[in-house]
C-alpha positions as CSV (number, residue, x, y, z in Angstrom):
1,M,31.8,125.0,153.6
2,K,34.8,125.4,155.9
3,N,34.9,121.6,156.8
4,N,34.3,120.7,153.0
5,A,37.5,122.8,152.3
6,V,39.6,121.0,154.9
7,A,38.3,117.6,153.7
8,A,39.1,118.4,150.2
9,A,42.7,119.4,151.1
10,A,43.1,116.3,153.0
11,L,41.8,114.1,150.3
12,L,44.2,115.7,147.8
13,L,47.1,115.0,149.9
14,L,46.0,111.4,150.9
15,A,44.5,110.2,147.6
16,P,46.1,107.2,146.1
17,L,49.0,108.0,143.8
18,T,49.0,106.8,140.1
19,A,52.3,105.8,138.7
20,C,53.4,107.5,135.6
21,G,56.7,108.0,133.8
22,G,60.0,106.2,134.8
23,S,61.8,105.9,138.1
24,A,63.3,109.1,139.4
25,E,66.6,107.2,139.7
26,A,66.4,105.2,136.5
27,G,69.2,105.3,134.1
28,D,70.8,103.4,131.3
29,G,73.5,101.9,133.4
30,S,76.0,104.7,133.2
31,T,73.5,107.4,133.3
32,V,71.4,108.6,136.4
33,T,68.7,111.2,136.4
34,V,68.2,113.1,139.5
35,T,64.7,114.7,139.8
36,V,64.3,118.0,141.7
37,G,60.9,119.4,142.6
38,Y,60.8,123.1,143.3
39,Q,58.5,125.9,143.2
40,S,59.8,128.7,141.1
41,R,57.4,131.5,142.2
42,T,57.8,130.7,145.8
43,I,61.0,132.6,145.9
44,N,61.9,131.7,149.5
45,T,63.3,128.5,148.0
46,V,65.3,129.9,145.1
47,T,68.6,128.6,146.5
48,A,67.4,125.1,146.0
49,G,65.4,125.8,142.9
50,T,65.0,128.8,140.5
51,L,68.4,130.5,141.2
52,L,70.2,127.2,141.7
53,R,69.0,126.0,138.3
54,S,69.8,129.3,136.7
55,L,73.4,129.2,138.0
56,G,74.0,125.5,137.0
57,Y,75.8,124.8,140.3
58,F,74.2,121.5,140.9
59,E,75.1,120.1,137.5
60,K,78.7,121.3,138.0
61,E,79.0,119.6,141.3
62,L,77.7,116.3,139.9
63,N,80.2,116.5,137.0
64,A,82.9,117.0,139.6
65,L,82.1,113.7,141.4
66,G,84.2,111.8,139.0
67,D,82.5,108.4,139.8
68,G,82.2,107.2,136.1
69,T,78.5,108.0,136.1
70,T,76.7,110.6,133.9
71,Y,74.2,112.6,135.7
72,K,71.2,114.4,134.4
73,V,69.0,116.7,136.4
74,D,65.3,116.8,135.8
75,W,63.9,120.2,137.3
76,Q,60.2,119.9,137.8
77,D,58.4,123.1,138.7
78,Y,55.2,123.2,140.8
79,A,53.0,125.8,142.3
80,T,52.7,124.4,145.8
81,G,54.4,121.7,147.9
82,A,51.6,119.1,147.8
83,P,52.3,117.7,144.3
84,I,56.0,117.6,145.1
85,T,55.2,115.5,148.1
86,A,52.9,113.2,146.2
87,Q,55.6,112.6,143.6
88,M,58.3,112.0,146.2
89,T,56.3,109.3,147.9
90,A,55.7,107.7,144.5
91,G,59.5,107.6,144.1
92,K,59.4,110.0,141.1
93,I,61.0,113.1,142.9
94,D,64.3,112.6,144.7
95,I,64.7,116.2,146.2
96,G,62.1,118.8,146.8
97,S,61.8,122.2,148.5
98,M,58.7,123.7,150.3
99,G,57.5,125.6,153.3
100,D,57.5,124.5,156.9
101,F,53.9,123.4,157.1
102,P,54.1,121.3,153.7
103,L,57.2,119.9,155.0
104,L,55.5,118.5,158.0
105,I,52.8,117.1,155.7
106,N,55.7,115.7,153.6
107,A,56.9,113.9,156.7
108,A,53.5,112.6,157.7
109,R,52.7,111.3,154.1
110,G,56.1,109.6,153.8
111,K,55.7,107.9,157.1
112,Q,52.1,106.8,156.3
113,L,53.1,105.2,153.0
114,G,56.2,103.7,154.3
115,K,58.3,106.1,152.0
116,P,60.0,108.2,154.6
117,T,61.5,111.6,153.8
118,H,63.8,113.8,155.7
119,L,64.4,117.6,156.1
120,V,68.0,118.1,154.9
121,S,68.5,121.9,154.7
122,V,66.9,125.2,155.1
123,T,66.5,127.6,152.2
124,G,65.2,130.9,153.6
125,Y,63.7,131.9,156.9
126,N,62.3,134.9,158.9
127,L,62.6,134.5,162.7
128,R,59.5,136.6,163.3
129,G,57.2,135.1,160.6
130,G,57.3,138.0,158.2
131,L,57.1,135.6,155.1
132,N,53.3,135.3,155.6
133,T,51.0,138.3,155.3
134,I,47.3,139.0,155.3
135,V,46.1,141.4,152.6
136,T,42.9,143.0,151.6
137,A,41.7,145.0,148.5
138,P,43.2,148.5,148.1
139,D,39.9,150.1,148.8
140,S,38.8,147.8,151.6
141,K,37.4,149.2,154.8
142,L,38.8,146.4,156.9
143,S,41.7,147.7,159.0
144,T,42.1,145.0,161.9
145,L,41.8,141.3,162.3
146,T,38.6,141.6,164.3
147,D,37.1,143.2,161.1
148,L,37.4,139.8,159.4
149,R,34.5,138.3,161.6
150,G,31.9,137.0,159.1
151,K,34.2,137.6,156.2
152,K,35.5,135.3,153.4
153,V,39.1,134.8,153.7
154,S,41.1,133.0,151.0
155,T,44.2,130.9,151.9
156,S,45.8,127.6,151.2
157,V,44.9,125.0,153.8
158,G,47.9,123.2,155.0
159,S,50.3,126.0,154.1
160,A,52.3,128.3,156.5
161,A,50.0,131.2,155.3
162,D,47.0,129.2,156.7
163,G,49.0,128.7,159.9
164,T,49.6,132.4,160.3
165,L,45.9,133.1,159.6
166,V,44.7,130.6,162.3
167,R,47.3,131.9,164.8
168,A,46.4,135.5,164.2
169,L,42.7,135.1,164.5
170,Q,43.2,133.2,167.7
171,R,45.2,135.8,169.2
172,A,42.6,138.4,168.2
173,G,39.9,136.4,169.9
174,L,38.4,134.9,166.9
175,D,37.5,131.3,166.2
176,P,39.3,130.4,162.7
177,D,36.6,127.7,162.2
178,K,33.5,129.6,163.0
179,D,34.1,133.3,162.8
180,I,35.3,133.5,159.2
181,E,34.5,131.7,156.0
182,K,37.7,130.2,154.9
183,L,38.2,129.6,151.1
184,N,40.7,126.9,150.5
185,Q,42.4,128.2,147.2
186,Q,45.6,128.1,145.4
187,P,47.5,131.4,145.7
188,A,46.8,132.6,142.1
189,V,43.1,131.7,142.5
190,G,42.9,133.5,145.8
191,A,44.6,136.6,144.3
192,S,41.9,136.6,141.6
193,A,39.1,136.1,144.1
194,L,40.5,139.2,146.1
195,S,40.5,141.3,142.9
196,A,37.0,140.2,142.0
197,G,35.5,140.9,145.4
198,S,34.7,137.2,146.0
199,A,37.2,137.2,148.9
200,D,37.4,139.9,151.5
201,A,41.0,139.1,152.4
202,L,43.9,136.8,151.3
203,S,46.4,135.1,153.7
204,Q,49.3,134.0,151.7
205,F,53.1,133.2,151.6
206,V,56.0,134.8,149.8
207,A,55.8,136.4,147.2
208,W,52.1,136.9,146.7
209,P,51.5,139.6,149.3
210,G,54.4,141.7,148.1
211,L,53.4,141.1,144.5
212,L,49.7,142.2,144.9
213,T,50.8,145.2,147.0
214,Y,53.4,146.3,144.5
215,Q,50.8,145.9,141.6
216,G,48.4,148.1,143.6
217,K,45.9,145.2,143.9
218,A,46.2,144.8,147.8
219,K,47.2,146.4,150.9
220,A,48.6,144.7,154.1
221,L,46.1,144.1,156.9
222,Y,48.3,141.9,159.2
223,D,52.1,141.4,159.2
224,G,53.0,137.7,160.0
225,A,55.9,139.0,162.0
226,E,53.6,140.3,164.6
227,L,53.2,136.7,165.7
228,N,57.1,136.6,166.4
229,L,57.3,132.9,165.5
230,P,59.8,131.6,163.0
231,T,58.7,130.5,159.6
232,F,61.0,128.9,156.8
233,H,61.3,126.9,153.7
234,G,63.5,123.9,153.4
235,V,64.8,121.0,151.4
236,T,63.4,117.4,151.8
237,A,64.8,114.3,150.4
238,R,63.6,110.7,150.2
239,E,65.3,108.5,152.7
240,D,66.0,105.7,150.2
241,F,67.6,108.2,147.8
242,A,69.8,109.7,150.4
243,E,71.0,106.3,151.5
244,H,71.5,105.0,148.1
245,R,73.2,108.1,146.7
246,P,74.6,110.2,149.5
247,T,77.2,111.8,147.5
248,V,74.5,113.1,145.1
249,L,72.6,114.6,147.9
250,E,75.8,116.1,149.3
251,A,76.5,117.5,145.8
252,F,73.0,119.2,145.8
253,L,73.6,120.7,149.3
254,K,77.1,122.0,148.3
255,A,75.5,123.6,145.2
256,Q,72.8,125.0,147.4
257,A,75.3,126.6,149.6
258,E,77.1,128.0,146.6
259,A,73.8,129.5,145.4
260,T,73.2,130.9,148.8
261,D,76.5,132.6,148.8
262,Y,75.8,134.0,145.4
263,L,72.5,135.4,146.5
264,N,74.1,137.0,149.6
265,E,77.1,138.5,147.6
266,H,75.1,139.7,144.6
267,P,71.5,140.3,145.8
268,V,70.5,142.5,142.9
269,D,71.8,140.3,140.2
270,A,70.2,137.3,142.0
271,A,66.9,139.1,142.0
272,E,67.1,139.9,138.3
273,K,67.8,136.3,137.6
274,V,64.9,135.0,139.5
275,A,62.7,137.6,138.0
276,K,63.7,136.5,134.6
277,A,63.0,132.9,135.3
278,T,59.6,133.5,137.1
279,R,58.4,136.7,135.4
280,L,57.9,138.2,138.7
281,P,59.0,141.8,139.0
282,A,62.6,142.1,140.3
283,E,61.5,144.7,142.8
284,V,59.2,142.1,144.4
285,V,61.8,139.5,144.5
286,Y,64.3,141.9,146.1
287,L,61.8,142.7,148.7
288,Y,62.1,139.1,150.1
289,N,65.5,138.1,148.8
290,G,67.5,141.3,148.9
291,A,70.4,142.2,151.2
292,H,68.1,143.2,153.9
293,G,65.0,141.4,152.7
294,I,62.3,139.7,154.7
295,S,64.0,136.4,154.0
296,T,67.5,135.3,155.3
297,F,69.1,132.6,153.3
298,D,71.2,130.0,155.1
299,P,71.2,126.1,154.6
300,A,71.8,125.4,158.3
301,I,68.9,123.7,160.1
302,K,68.9,126.0,163.2
303,P,67.4,124.6,166.5
304,R,65.0,127.5,166.6
305,L,63.6,126.6,163.2
306,V,63.2,122.9,164.5
307,S,61.4,124.1,167.5
308,A,59.1,126.2,165.4
309,L,58.4,123.1,163.3
310,K,57.3,121.3,166.4
311,D,54.9,124.0,167.3
312,D,53.4,124.0,163.8
313,V,52.2,120.4,164.2
314,S,49.2,121.3,166.4
315,I,47.8,123.6,163.6
316,L,47.9,120.7,161.1
317,K,46.3,118.4,163.6
318,S,43.5,120.8,164.3
319,A,42.8,121.0,160.6
320,K,42.8,117.2,160.5
321,L,45.6,117.1,157.9
322,T,48.0,115.2,159.9
323,G,48.3,113.3,163.3
324,D,51.3,113.3,165.4
325,I,54.6,113.9,163.6
326,D,58.0,113.0,165.0
327,V,59.9,116.1,164.0
328,D,63.2,114.9,165.4
329,A,63.0,111.8,163.4
330,F,62.2,113.8,160.3
331,V,65.2,116.3,160.7
332,D,68.5,114.8,159.3
333,D,71.3,117.4,159.1
334,Q,74.1,114.8,158.5
335,Y,74.4,115.5,154.7
336,V,74.3,119.3,155.1
337,K,76.8,119.1,157.9
338,K,79.1,117.1,155.6
339,A,78.4,119.4,152.6
340,L,79.2,122.5,154.5
341,G,82.1,121.2,156.5
342,T,83.6,123.3,159.4
343,S,81.4,126.3,158.6
344,Y,78.4,124.5,159.6
345,A,78.7,125.1,163.4
346,K,79.2,128.9,162.8
347,Q,76.2,129.1,160.6
348,L,73.9,127.4,163.2
349,T,74.5,130.6,165.3
350,A,74.5,133.2,162.7
351,A,71.9,135.9,162.9
352,P,70.0,137.7,160.1
353,P,71.4,141.0,158.9
354,A,70.2,144.2,160.8
355,A,67.2,145.8,159.3
356,A,68.0,148.7,156.9
357,S,66.4,151.0,154.6
358,E,67.4,150.6,150.9
359,V,66.9,152.5,147.6
360,W,67.3,150.7,144.2
361,P,68.2,153.5,141.7
362,K,67.0,153.1,138.1
363,G,69.8,151.5,136.0
364,A,71.9,150.7,139.1
365,S,73.4,147.3,139.6
366,A,73.5,147.8,143.4
367,T,71.2,149.4,146.1
368,R,72.0,152.2,148.5
369,A,71.4,151.6,152.2
370,F,70.5,154.3,154.7
371,K,70.6,154.4,158.4
372,T,67.1,155.6,159.0
373,P,63.9,155.7,157.0
374,A,64.0,159.5,157.0
375,E,67.4,159.6,155.3
376,L,65.9,157.3,152.7
377,L,62.9,159.7,152.2
378,A,65.3,162.6,151.8
379,Y,67.1,160.7,149.0
380,V,63.9,159.7,147.3
381,S,62.5,163.2,147.5
382,A,65.6,164.5,145.7
383,H,65.7,161.8,143.1
384,Q,62.0,160.9,142.5
385,D,62.4,160.3,138.8
386,G,65.5,158.0,139.4
387,I,64.0,155.5,141.8
388,R,63.4,152.0,140.8
389,A,62.3,150.8,144.2
390,A,62.5,152.1,147.9
391,Y,62.3,149.8,150.9
392,V,61.9,150.5,154.7
393,P,61.7,148.2,157.8
394,D,58.6,148.2,159.9
395,A,59.5,150.2,163.0
396,T,57.8,147.4,165.1
397,T,58.4,144.2,163.4
398,G,61.5,144.9,161.2
399,T,59.6,143.5,158.1
400,L,60.8,145.2,154.9
401,W,58.1,146.9,152.8
402,F,57.8,149.2,149.9
403,A,58.3,152.7,151.2
404,D,55.4,154.1,149.1
405,K,53.1,151.3,150.3
406,A,53.9,151.7,154.0
407,V,52.0,153.5,156.6
408,W,53.9,156.5,157.9
409,V,53.8,158.0,161.4
410,A,55.5,161.4,162.3
411,D,56.7,161.4,165.8
412,G,58.5,164.6,166.4
413,D,61.4,164.7,164.0
414,E,61.2,160.9,163.4
415,L,59.4,159.4,160.5
416,L,58.4,155.8,161.1
417,P,57.2,153.3,158.6
418,F,54.8,150.4,159.3
419,V,53.5,147.6,157.2
420,T,49.9,147.8,158.4
421,P,47.5,150.6,159.7
422,A,46.9,148.6,163.0
423,T,50.6,148.6,164.0
424,A,50.9,152.4,163.0
425,R,47.8,153.1,165.2
426,A,49.2,151.1,168.0
427,Y,52.4,153.1,167.9
428,V,50.5,156.3,167.8
429,A,48.3,155.3,170.9
430,E,51.4,154.8,172.9
431,H,53.3,157.9,171.8
432,G,51.7,161.2,172.6
433,G,52.0,163.7,169.7
434,A,52.7,161.0,167.1
435,R,50.3,161.0,164.1
436,V,49.7,159.0,160.9
437,V,50.8,161.0,157.8
438,T,50.6,160.3,154.1
439,Y,53.6,159.1,152.1
440,A,53.6,162.5,150.3
441,D,53.7,164.3,153.5
442,A,56.5,162.2,154.8
443,L,58.5,162.8,151.8
444,E,58.0,166.5,152.2
445,R,58.9,166.5,155.8
446,A,62.2,164.5,155.0
447,S,63.1,166.9,152.2
């Protein structure tokens, strides 16, 4: 079954493409349509998709070109990166956004068909890998990765979440091909399988783990940040489009930078806009995209992210989804350098914001940050009817999580949150006197 799942994924990506509709660049002489493929519910791409579309910045930049051409933008929303890649190599999408593993498949597919594409910017990233999480059902007895031996695990083959699953299992001493039964499923299907009990665990990317946890339909088993390997989403463009219309691509990247600034300066409002467009809870959007969220947004293509991309190739090769990939040839930052100008060099070395605990009070247009999780708990305890959401960073990985879904440890006067039971137990094992406590107990201790 595992081999069949991998083969099916490969066939989907490599199947012949059927032409449909008009050319992505076709116009009536003075009118040009630019087609953008995005994933509205993959909220690590919002600055090149959902939020950007909502703000209208790309259309504004195109209108400002003043080249006598009328531009129209065709926004096409997809669930994953694979169909965006298929449409790009068919010449029907000009610019697309997707995760790091799909970006590599995008590169391989473009080269294979003689329709090369290039990574032209980054949307959001997490330097430790916290954008991917393995979750189980709320009442599951599974508590460690080794408990997955012989179990059914849903993931999307060829995605970064699958890469996290493979690497995590290998580090735990399990063979990803033999020791689990991998179910190759779209995120929504996998979420349903987990709820129905036909999957024992689910490994997925932003925003599925946070969404299911927030809804009470899952709990975290493994925090991808434990791998301490960067993961990110980015923007890819067709080479022929970039060469034929460089000013249009630069306009897109300028607009993306403006959307990034908006998100960073107005994180709560940005979360509300994305929530409205995607019907995701704003509290979940903020978990990932907030001021101290799991994702950091910056268009710069940082060398550390390129290095991580190179390391990802081996995972796709082992799954027989790609062969060798020339990552250096795929990466092309000339357009984003021009779009960002003198700020680009500074952004290359910019670091994510420091981890912090945050409370989103009901009815508030801004969150409140606290120096320690204990201070946050004290505030929550005193305002329990006025809290929309509370977030705390994992004491080990820094991954932000919902305070009421975290695993809490009392260590003397300290109250420490963890995303998973395994990391909490590991801390307790190394700190005499520390012990796991309930969220209610943590609140009482902090009050």
